[in-house]
C-alpha positions in Angstrom: 62.8 -13.4 32.1 61.2 -12.1 35.3 61.7 -8.5 36.3 60.3 -7.4 39.9 59.1 -4.0 41.0 60.7 -2.6 44.5 58.4 -1.0 47.1 59.6 2.4 45.8 58.7 1.6 42.3 54.8 0.5 43.3 52.1 3.0 43.2 48.5 2.4 44.0 46.3 1.2 41.1 49.2 -0.8 40.0 47.5 -4.4 38.6 48.4 -7.5 37.1 46.6 -10.8 36.1 47.0 -14.3 34.7 44.4 -16.9 33.1 44.3 -20.5 34.0 42.1 -23.3 32.9 41.0 -25.8 35.7 42.2 -29.4 34.7 41.9 -33.0 36.1 45.8 -32.7 36.7 45.5 -29.9 38.9 43.3 -31.3 41.2 45.4 -34.6 41.2 48.6 -32.7 42.2 46.9 -30.6 44.7 45.5 -33.6 46.5 48.8 -35.1 46.6 50.5 -31.9 47.9 47.8 -30.7 50.4 46.6 -34.1 51.2 43.0 -33.2 50.6 41.4 -36.1 49.2 37.5 -34.8 49.0 35.9 -37.0 46.5 34.0 -33.8 45.2 37.4 -32.3 44.1 38.8 -35.7 42.8 38.6 -36.5 39.0 35.4 -39.1 38.6 33.6 -37.8 41.4 30.2 -35.6 40.7 30.4 -32.0 41.8 28.0 -29.3 42.4 28.0 -28.1 38.8 27.3 -31.4 37.3 29.9 -34.2 36.4 32.9 -32.0 36.5 34.6 -32.4 39.7 35.3 -29.0 42.0 38.2 -27.2 42.1 39.4 -27.1 45.7 38.8 -23.3 47.0 42.2 -23.3 48.5 43.8 -24.3 45.1 42.0 -21.3 43.4 43.3 -18.9 45.9 46.9 -20.0 45.1 46.8 -18.7 42.0 47.4 -15.5 43.5 50.9 -16.6 44.7 51.8 -16.9 41.4 50.9 -12.9 40.6 52.8 -11.8 43.7 55.6 -14.1 43.0 56.6 -13.8 39.7 54.9 -10.5 38.6 53.7 -7.6 40.9 55.5 -6.9 42.9 57.4 -10.1 41.5 60.8 -12.0 42.4 61.8 -11.5 46.3 58.2 -11.2 47.6 57.2 -12.4 50.8 53.7 -13.0 52.1 52.5 -11.3 55.1 48.6 -12.4 55.5 45.5 -13.3 52.8 42.0 -13.5 53.7 39.5 -14.8 51.0 35.7 -14.8 50.5 34.3 -17.5 48.5 31.1 -16.6 46.6 31.0 -19.5 43.8 32.6 -22.8 43.1 35.0 -23.4 40.0 35.0 -26.7 38.3 37.3 -28.7 35.7 37.3 -27.3 32.5 36.7 -23.4 33.8 38.7 -20.6 32.6 39.6 -18.4 35.3 41.2 -15.4 35.7 43.1 -14.5 38.8 44.2 -10.7 39.5 45.5 -8.2 41.9 45.6 -4.4 42.5 47.6 -2.6 44.6 45.4 -0.8 47.3 47.6 0.8 49.7 51.7 1.1 50.5 52.5 1.3 53.9 56.6 2.2 54.4 58.8 0.7 54.5 57.9 -2.3 52.7 54.3 -3.7 53.1 52.2 -3.7 50.1 48.2 -4.5 50.6 46.3 -5.8 47.4 43.0 -6.3 46.3 42.5 -9.8 45.4 40.2 -11.6 42.8 39.3 -14.7 40.8 36.7 -14.5 38.3 35.3 -16.9 35.6 34.2 -14.5 32.9 32.2 -11.7 34.8 31.5 -14.0 37.7 33.3 -13.2 40.9 34.3 -16.6 42.4 36.6 -15.1 45.2 37.9 -11.7 46.5 40.1 -10.9 49.7 43.1 -8.8 50.9 46.4 -9.7 50.6 49.5 -8.0 52.8 53.1 -8.6 51.2 56.4 -7.4 51.9 57.9 -6.0 48.8 61.5 -6.3 47.6 64.0 -3.7 48.2 66.2 -4.3 45.8 65.7 -5.0 41.7 65.9 -8.8 40.9 66.2 -10.3 37.8 65.8 -14.2 37.3 65.2 -16.2 34.3 62.3 -18.4 33.6 62.8 -21.8 35.5 62.4 -24.9 34.0 61.0 -27.1 36.6 61.4 -31.0 36.6 58.3 -32.4 34.8 55.9 -34.1 36.7 53.7 -37.3 35.4 50.6 -37.8 36.6 49.8 -41.3 36.4 46.6 -42.0 34.3 45.8 -45.5 32.9 43.0 -44.4 30.7 43.4 -47.4 28.3 43.0 -49.7 31.2 39.7 -48.2 32.1 38.7 -48.2 28.5 39.4 -52.2 28.2 37.4 -52.6 31.5 34.5 -50.9 30.2 34.5 -52.8 27.0 33.9 -56.0 29.2 31.1 -54.9 30.8 28.6 -56.6 28.4 30.8 -59.7 27.8 30.1 -63.1 29.8 32.4 -63.9 32.7 34.9 -67.0 31.9 35.2 -69.7 33.9 39.1 -69.7 35.0 41.7 -72.4 36.7 43.4 -70.0 38.9 46.6 -72.1 39.6 48.2 -72.0 43.1 46.5 -68.6 44.3 48.5 -69.1 47.4 49.7 -65.7 48.4 47.7 -62.2 49.0 48.3 -60.5 45.7 47.3 -63.8 43.7 44.2 -64.7 45.2 43.2 -61.0 45.6 43.8 -60.4 41.8 41.6 -63.5 41.2 38.7 -62.4 43.5 38.8 -58.8 41.8 38.2 -60.1 38.3 35.3 -62.0 39.9 33.9 -58.9 41.3 34.4 -57.3 38.4 32.6 -59.9 36.5 35.2 -60.8 34.5 35.9 -64.2 35.5 34.3 -67.0 37.7 37.4 -68.2 39.5 38.2 -72.2 40.1 40.8 -71.9 43.1 43.5 -75.0 42.6 46.1 -75.3 45.1 46.6 -76.0 48.6 43.2 -75.6 50.2 44.0 -74.8 53.7 46.7 -72.2 52.7 44.0 -70.3 50.3 41.6 -70.4 53.2 44.0 -69.1 55.6 45.2 -66.3 53.2 41.7 -65.1 52.6 40.8 -65.1 56.3 44.1 -62.9 57.4 43.0 -60.4 54.5 39.1 -60.5 55.0 38.3 -61.9 51.7 35.3 -63.8 51.3 35.4 -66.9 49.9 31.9 -67.8 49.8 30.6 -69.2 46.4 33.9 -69.5 45.2 35.1 -73.1 44.1 38.4 -74.5 45.8 40.1 -77.5 44.5 42.8 -79.1 46.6 46.0 -79.9 45.4 49.1 -82.0 46.5 51.2 -78.9 45.0 51.7 -77.0 42.3 52.7 -79.4 39.2 49.4 -80.8 40.3 47.5 -77.7 40.3 48.6 -77.0 36.9 47.7 -80.5 35.5 44.2 -80.0 37.1 43.8 -76.7 35.6 44.6 -78.1 31.8 41.9 -81.1 32.5 39.6 -78.6 33.6 39.9 -77.0 30.1 39.8 -80.1 28.2 36.6 -81.1 30.2 34.9 -77.9 29.4 34.9 -76.5 32.8 37.2 -74.0 32.4 38.0 -71.5 29.4 40.9 -69.7 30.7 44.0 -70.4 33.1 45.4 -67.9 35.5 48.7 -68.1 37.2 48.9 -67.4 40.6 51.7 -67.9 43.0 53.9 -70.5 41.4 56.8 -70.6 38.5 55.8 -69.7 35.2 57.5 -73.2 33.8 55.6 -75.0 36.7 52.7 -73.9 34.8 53.3 -74.0 31.3 55.1 -77.7 31.4 51.3 -78.7 31.5 50.2 -76.0 28.9 52.5 -77.3 26.2 53.1 -80.7 26.8 52.9 -82.7 23.3 50.2 -85.3 25.0 47.1 -83.9 27.1 48.5 -79.9 26.8 47.0 -77.2 25.1 48.8 -76.6 22.0 46.9 -75.7 18.6 49.4 -75.8 16.1 50.7 -72.4 16.2 53.8 -71.5 18.4 52.9 -70.3 21.8 53.9 -67.1 23.0 53.8 -64.2 25.7 52.5 -60.7 25.2 52.6 -57.9 27.8 49.8 -55.4 27.2 51.1 -52.0 28.7 49.5 -48.9 29.5 52.0 -46.1 30.0 50.9 -42.8 31.0 53.2 -41.2 28.5 52.7 -43.2 25.6 49.9 -42.4 23.4 48.3 -46.0 23.1 48.7 -49.5 24.3 52.0 -51.0 23.7 52.3 -54.7 23.2 55.5 -56.1 24.1 56.4 -59.5 23.0 58.1 -62.2 24.0 59.3 -61.5 27.3 58.5 -64.9 29.1 58.3 -67.9 26.9 60.7 -67.9 23.4 64.1 -67.6 25.3 65.9 -67.0 21.7 63.3 -67.1 18.8 64.3 -68.2 14.8 62.8 -66.5 12.2 60.1 -69.1 12.0 59.1 -68.9 15.5 59.4 -64.8 15.2 56.6 -65.1 12.7 54.1 -67.0 14.9 55.0 -64.5 17.6 54.0 -61.4 15.6 51.0 -63.0 14.6 49.8 -63.6 17.9 50.4 -60.3 18.9 48.4 -58.9 15.8 45.8 -61.1 16.9 45.6 -60.0 20.5 45.8 -56.4 19.0 43.0 -56.8 16.8 41.0 -58.1 19.9 41.7 -54.7 21.7 40.4 -52.7 19.1 43.3 -51.8 17.1 42.4 -51.9 13.9 45.4 -52.2 11.5 48.2 -52.9 14.4 51.8 -51.2 13.5 54.3 -53.6 14.5 57.7 -52.6 15.2 60.5 -55.4 15.2 63.1 -54.1 17.3 66.9 -54.4 17.4 69.9 -51.9 17.9 69.6 -50.3 15.0 67.3 -49.2 12.0 69.6 -50.3 9.2 70.0 -54.0 7.9 73.2 -55.2 9.0 74.4 -58.8 8.3 76.3 -59.2 11.5 73.5 -58.4 13.5 70.9 -61.4 13.3 68.0 -59.5 14.5 68.1 -56.8 11.8 68.0 -59.9 8.9 65.0 -61.0 10.8 63.3 -57.7 11.0 63.8 -57.3 7.3 62.4 -60.5 6.2 59.3 -60.3 8.6 58.4 -57.1 7.0 58.7 -58.6 3.8 56.6 -61.3 5.0 53.9 -59.1 6.1 54.1 -57.5 2.7 53.4 -60.7 1.0 50.6 -61.7 3.3 52.3 -64.3 5.1 51.7 -62.4 8.3 48.0 -61.0 8.3 46.0 -58.4 9.8 48.9 -55.7 10.7 51.7 -53.4 9.2 55.2 -54.8 10.3 58.3 -52.7 9.6 61.9 -53.4 10.7 64.6 -53.2 11.7 63.4 -50.2 14.3 65.7 -48.9 17.4 63.5 -48.3 20.4 63.8 -44.4 20.1 62.4 -44.6 16.5 59.7 -47.0 16.9 57.9 -45.0 19.4 59.0 -41.6 19.0 58.0 -39.6 15.9 60.4 -36.8 16.5 63.3 -39.7 16.9 62.2 -41.4 13.7 61.7 -37.8 11.9 65.6 -36.9 13.2 66.8 -40.2 11.6 64.8 -39.9 8.4 62.4 -43.0 8.8 59.3 -42.7 6.5 56.9 -45.7 7.3 53.5 -46.5 8.4 55.2 -47.6 11.6 57.9 -45.6 12.8 57.2 -43.4 15.8 54.1 -44.8 16.2 54.4 -48.8 16.7 51.4 -50.8 18.5 53.6 -53.8 19.2 57.2 -53.9 19.8 58.9 -57.8 19.1 61.9 -58.0 21.0 64.9 -60.0 19.4 65.0 -62.3 22.2 63.5 -63.2 25.9 65.9 -61.3 27.8 65.2 -58.0 25.4 61.8 -58.3 25.8 61.7 -58.7 29.7 63.9 -56.1 30.2 61.7 -53.7 28.2 58.8 -54.4 29.8 59.9 -54.3 33.0 61.3 -51.1 32.5 58.0 -49.7 31.1 56.5 -51.1 34.5 58.9 -49.4 36.9 60.6 -46.5 35.1 57.8 -45.7 33.3 54.5 -46.3 35.5 52.7 -48.7 33.0 50.4 -50.7 33.9 50.7 -54.3 32.3 48.7 -57.2 31.5 50.5 -60.4 30.7 48.6 -63.0 28.3 49.8 -66.3 26.7 48.5 -66.4 23.1 48.4 -69.7 20.9 47.0 -72.1 23.3 43.9 -73.6 23.1 42.2 -70.8 25.7 43.8 -67.9 27.1 46.5 -68.1 29.9 46.9 -65.2 32.2 50.7 -65.0 32.7 51.4 -62.4 35.3 54.4 -62.1 37.2 54.6 -63.2 40.9 55.0 -59.8 42.0 52.1 -58.1 40.1 49.3 -56.4 42.0 45.6 -56.8 42.0 45.3 -54.1 39.4 47.6 -55.6 37.1 45.9 -59.2 37.8 42.3 -57.4 37.0 44.1 -55.8 33.9 45.1 -59.3 32.6 41.5 -60.7 33.3 39.9 -57.8 31.1 42.6 -58.5 28.2 41.8 -62.4 28.2 38.0 -61.8 28.3 38.5 -59.6 25.5 40.6 -61.9 23.5 38.4 -64.9 24.3 35.3 -62.8 22.9 37.5 -62.3 19.4 38.2 -65.8 19.1 34.8 -66.6 19.2 33.1 -63.6 17.1 36.1 -62.4 15.0 34.9 -58.8 16.0 36.4 -56.5 18.7 34.1 -55.6 21.6 36.4 -52.4 22.2 35.2 -48.8 20.8 38.2 -47.2 19.3 39.7 -44.4 21.2 41.3 -41.0 20.7 44.9 -40.9 21.3 46.6 -39.3 24.2 48.9 -36.5 23.7 52.5 -37.9 23.3 55.4 -37.0 25.4 58.2 -36.7 22.8 
């Protein structure tokens, strides 16, 4: 609750202050609100005081508004003027104290205040504010503002860093005949993640590159009559040892996969092939893997065993030491009328008996108590997985696809897509995916290939982000 002071109640010498620590999110939100994109004031750019970016001076000055509008004089106050002199800079991590002190009262309602911001005993800025004080009492309840989510994909950045000392993968890129598909492949090359071999309509590829100003010098291009021929050629390059990964471009998934999974000349190696989305959502504490959302329509229990094992293997490759696998259903109790709950219970027991290796499997779990500790506690669930799942096993393709796209478009997750269980990684992204998503998929594929070759993850463990419950 906030109570103001009217002009008649104010006296010279009245003062108020607030404390504030400068955070990276403060700078990002201010950049959005003001349009100030000065790199010195954006996270990741060096500032005058070292590696921490500088707080924009006007952001520091804006702290007075919180005091004047909330405390002294409080609700109903209107700014007339503000002058400021800046003495020193503040940086991310600095603890600041902003204060105001009534210097003069000018009837009928003008108040002159000294304004200061300090870092400890250091004066950062000072000035004079003139405001119109409220004439009547006002008491307001604290306002619950809508939450802001500042979109960070720190897990993506961590995986990209882990790839820096790994060799790039020769990658057959099938039908990069659209701007995002081509830019994604070239971004992977620029980041030294892949060596692209572009397979498709060569004239169209070159035309798209010219239209967007992309440089194809030094990039191998193979002409193919159609998408089916391009996919077949990509599989052939794998068998010849010329490619160690395949990347989907602008074609339908089934056009590519029919050549990957065919019994004669395909890339099967015995285990069921499945697709895994790797999602980095700002509101989640860690990477979350979602499977299967692209290949297996209504998997049987036997097929789900391979789907779970594939996802665990990928999680191990991404540095998750003992992946927690939540097998999803509509409810968290076994119900003989809901097949997915029976499958989940069986998968959990198979994990306990060593038939599924490398992770901890639990289910059935509803979506809320798979990723939210508070939801799991509310429902009385106690397990190593409930509330902190690294891997989400969908009951069928429809549920998995909806879940992955909800995370992408509603939770602002960045996603990578990879087919596991084939001879080589297959980067299977959506035709609507942008360059960043395709680059993320390249990094995931490189890390998975490294794990397959060495049995070790190249990713250092990272501290968890704070959860948004």
